[in-house]
C-alpha positions, 0 to 999 in steps of 0.5 A, spaced: 986 235 353 984 242 359 985 239 366 978 238 366 977 233 360 982 229 364 978 229 370 971 228 367 973 224 363 976 220 369 971 221 373 966 217 368 971 212 367 970 211 375 963 212 376 961 207 370 965 202 372 963 203 380 955 203 378 957 197 373 958 192 378 954 195 382 948 192 379 952 186 376 953 188 369 958 186 365 962 190 359 959 186 354 953 188 357 953 195 359 956 194 350 950 192 348 944 195 350 947 201 349 948 198 341 957 200 342 962 195 342 966 192 348 971 195 347 969 202 347 966 201 354 973 198 356 975 205 353 970 208 357 973 205 364 980 206 362 978 213 362 981 213 354 974 217 352 968 220 354 962 218 352 957 224 347 952 226 352 947 222 348 951 216 351 951 218 357 944 219 358 943 212 356 949 209 359 945 213 366 938 209 364 941 204 364 945 204 371 938 207 373 941 213 376 942 220 374 946 223 369 950 228 373 952 221 379 956 219 372 961 226 372 961 227 380 969 227 382 
């Protein structure tokens, strides 16, 4: 795995959690809105995986933020 991919995973992980919690959304609630399991969101927030671009856009839309904010360090 490349350094940049690891950094992207960490950024997405931290930002999904930060913005999700800021609007009071649970992992389960977010997972239902994007039609994924709560385990999926958990894995994203633990930096085990990074969502596809399509899912990243869905998450950003639900969190009411620009998708680029999910990749910001």
